[in-house]
N, C-alpha and C positions, 0 to 999 in steps of 0.2 A: 360440476357431476359428481365430484367426490363428498360434496355436503349432504348428499343424499344418504348417505351411510350412517349419519348421525341421527336419523329420524326412526321413529318405531317401524316395525314392519308394515302396519297397516298403511301409514303415511307413505312409505316406501312404494307399496303396490299402487297406490293412486298415482304417483308420480311416473313411474314405470308405464303404466296403461296409458296415460297422457303422451307418454314421449314416443310410444309405440304407434299412437294415433297420428303423430305429425306427419309421418310420411304419406299416409292416406288423405290428410287434411290437405297438403301441399298439391297432391295430385288432382284432388277435387277440383280445386280452385284453378288449377292448371287448365283442366278439361272446360271447365266453365267458359275460361277466357279464350280457349284457343279456337282456331279455325275449324277443327274437327278431322275426322280421320281422312286419309288422303284419297279414298273413293269419291268423297263428296268435293274435293278440290279440283285445282284447274287441272284440265286434261293435259296430258303430254304424249307426244309420238317419238318422244328420243329413243334412240337405240341403246342407251344406258346413261345414266349420270356420269358426267365427266369427273375424273379424279380431283381430289381436293389436294391443295399443297399442305404438307406436314402431316398428312394422314396416312397411316400404313392399312395394307389391306390383307395383312397376314395375320391370323390369330396367335399362330406361335411366336412370331416377331414381337407382337404387342405383350405378351405375356412376359417374354424374356426381359423386355424392356422395363415392363413394370417392375418386375422381381429386382432388377438390376438397380433401378432408383427409388425404390420403395414408393412405387406411384399408383395412383387410381387411373383406371381406363375409361375414357368416354367411347361409347360405341353407338355409331350411326347406323341404325338398321334401314335399309332401304329397299326398294324393289322399282325396276324400270318403269312401271305403270303409275307409281305414285307422285302425283302433283304435288302434294303439299311437302314431301321430301325435297323438292326443288326450292320451294320458297324457304325452308328453313336452312337450307345450303347457302341461299343468297343472302337471306336477310339476317341471319345469325352466322352460321358456321364459317362464312368468307369474311366476314367483317373484321377489321382491326381490332375492334375491341374485344370480340370473342378470343381472336388470338392471343391478345395479351392476358385476358382473363386464363386463358389454359395454360399459357407459359408461366404466369406468377404462381400457379398451384401445381405446377409439374405434372400435368395430367398427360396421357399417353392417348394419342388420338387413333381410333380405328373404325373403318367404313367397310362394312359388308352387307352383301345382297343376299336377301332373305330367301331367294329362288335359285340360289346355287346349288341346292341338294348336297352342299357339304357343311362347311362351318358356320355360313349365314343362317342356312336353315336351322341347323343345331341349336344356335343361340336362340333364334326365334322359338323353337319348340321349348328349350329349357325354361326360359323365362315367360312362356305363353304371350309373346308378344305379338299379336295378330291383328293389332290394328297400327297402321303406320300413318306417318312416321312415329318411331319409338327410340328414344335415346336412352341407352343403360349408362350407369356408373356403376363399373365393376372393380375390384380388387384383383392383385397378382393370382388370386388362387379361384377367380371367376366367382365370387359371392358378389350379390348385386347389393350394392350400397344404396342404389336409388334407380329411378326411372322416369322419364317423362314421356307421357304418350300425347301426340298431336303437336300442333306447332303453337308456339307463343312468341310475342314481341320479346326483343333481347333483353330488355330489363327484368321481365317475368321470368325468362328462361334462365338468366344467370342466379337470380334469387332463388328460384326453385333448387338448383343445384346445390348453393351454399346451404340451404334449408336441410336438403336431404343428407349431406354430410354431417351436420350438426346431429341430426336424429340418428344417424347409424353411431356417432360417437355415443350417445345415450344408451342404446342397445348394447353395445359392447362393453360399457361401464357397469351394467347393471347385471350382466350374465351371470358372475360369480354369485352375487347376493341370491338371486333367482335361484339357482341351482341348488342351494342351501336350504331354502325355505321350504315350508311345508304345504304351501298354496299350491295345489295341483292344478287348479284352474289357470292361475297365472302361469306355471310351468307349461301349460298346452298352448296356452296364447303365445308365450316368447318362442317355443318351439315352432310353431307354425310360421311365426314372422321370420325367423331364422331359415326354416325349411324353403319358403317363398322365395328368398333371397339367394338361395343355393348355399347356405353355410351347415352343411349336412354333419359335420362333425360334430358341432354343439348342438344341433337340432336332435341328433339321434341320443345324447347323453339325457336330454329333458324328455324325449319320449319314453324311454325305458325307465326312468324313474318314476312314470306315474302309469306305466301299462297296467301292472298289477291292480290298480285302483278302478278299473273298469270291467264290467260284468263279464265274465268268458259267454261264448256262444252268442255274442251279439254282433250286429254289423259294425258297431262302434270299436269293438275289441279288434275286429278283422282290419278295419281301416288303420288303426293304430299300428299294427304290426306291418301293414302296407307303408304306412308313412316312415316308418323306422328304416325297412328296408330301402326304401328311396332315398332317406337320408344317409345311410351308409354308402349308397351308390354315389351320390354326390361327393361324400369324402374321400371316394375311390377306395374304399374298405371292401372289395368285391367279394371275399370269402363270407363277411357278414351280411352282406347286402343278399347274397344268395340264400345264405340260411333263414332270413328272415323271410325272402320272397316265398320260400317252401313252405314255411308256416303259414303264411297267408292263404296260399292256394289250399292248404289242408282245411283252415278256418273256414275261408269263404266257401268251400265245396259242401261243408255241412250246413251252409244257412238254407233254411227253406225259401225265403222270400229275398234273395240276393239281388242287389241293385245292379244293373246294366254298368252304371258307371264304376262301381267297385271292379268288375270283372274287367272292363276296358282298361282301367289303369293298371290292375294286374298284368294283364297281357302286354301292355304296352311297356312294362318296366322291363320285361324280358329283353325287348328289343333295345332300351337305353343302356342296359348292362353291358349287352354284347357290343353296343357302339363304342361306350366308354373303353371298354377293354381292346377295342380294334379288332374284334373278331367278324371280318366282313362277312362271312357265309352265316355265321349265326345271326347277324343282323338282318342280311338279306331273307332268311328264311323266318325270322320272327315278325317282319314286315308282312310278307306273304300271308302267315298265318293269321296276323291281326286284322288286315283287309278284308280275309274271308270271313272271319268271325263277326266282324263289325263295320259292315258296308256303309252305314250311315253316320259313322264318326266325324266329328268336326276335324279330327287330326288326319282325315282321308287325302285332302289334297297336298299336304305338306308331307305325309309319308309317302305318296306315290312319287313326287319329286325325288325324294331320298332314294325310294327304290330304283328308280330309273338310273340315277348315278351310281350306284351301287352295281348294278348288273353291266355297267362299262368297267368296272374295276377286274383287273386281271386277278386279284387274290379271291374274288368272289365265284369265279367261273370252274 
C-alpha cells in the first residue's frame, strides 16, 4: 500500500478507484454464486434459530470486547423466517473450519435478530441490510469494513472476508492522500464509500471540503448537506449533525421540484439522531411523523416494529 504514495496523483487516483471497487466486485461475485435471499430458500417453521456456541447476542458486549482486543466484529443478521440463515449456520458458521478461521483472526462474533425492534433492527437499518442472510464485518466503532449478502460455500465465504479486509486497508491507507488532493470527484467518491460503511468522521471531512464546489440552490447541493449531517450523526457529533440537518431543511424547502427521496431521508434522519442520542420520546414522535408523511416508504415495516418496541419502553410513555 505504501508504494502508492510514490506515484503521480493521476496514477494514485486510478489505483484508489480500483481499490474502492474491490468490495463491490467481491460482493457481486458472491451474489452470483450464492443461493439467493432467504425468501427463496428452504422454508422453516422454527420458533427461532438456536444460539451458536461462541457467538454473543449483545451489541454492547461485542463492542466492549472488540475495543479491548482491537478486533473486528463478525455480525450474523438473521430472522426467524430466514431459511438460508439456517443453511449458512449449518454449512459455515457451525463448522470447525470457520471457528478456526475466526479464532486465528481474533474476530468477535455477534448474532442479532433483525426483527427485535432494538439493536438487530437498528443494525439492519443502519447498513440497509434488507436481504437476508447478511453478514457484516464491523470495527469497534461500528464502521462497516465489509458485508456479505446471501449464502456461499465456505471456501468462497472465507475468501470474501479476507478480500474485504484487504480492500478496507487500502481505503484507510489512501484517506490522507485523497483529503489533501484537489480532485473533488475522487473526494466525493471516497466520502460516499466511507459514509456507506458508517465511517462518519472521515466522510464528513471530505463532504465539507467539496460542498462549495456544488451549485447552490440545486437538489445536489441540498443532498450534500444532508449527507454531511448524517455523517456527523454517525460520528456521534450530534450538535453538528443538528446544524447541518437544519441547513438541509431550509435548502430543501426552497426547491421547486424536491424529490420525495430527499424529503424522506431528511425526515428519517430526525429519528436516527434521536435514536442515537437515546431520546426515546423524540424517537417515537419522529417515527410517527415519518410514517404519517411517508406511508409507502420501504422503511415502513422496519419502523413499525421499532415503534411497537418503543411504545413498550417506560421512558417513552
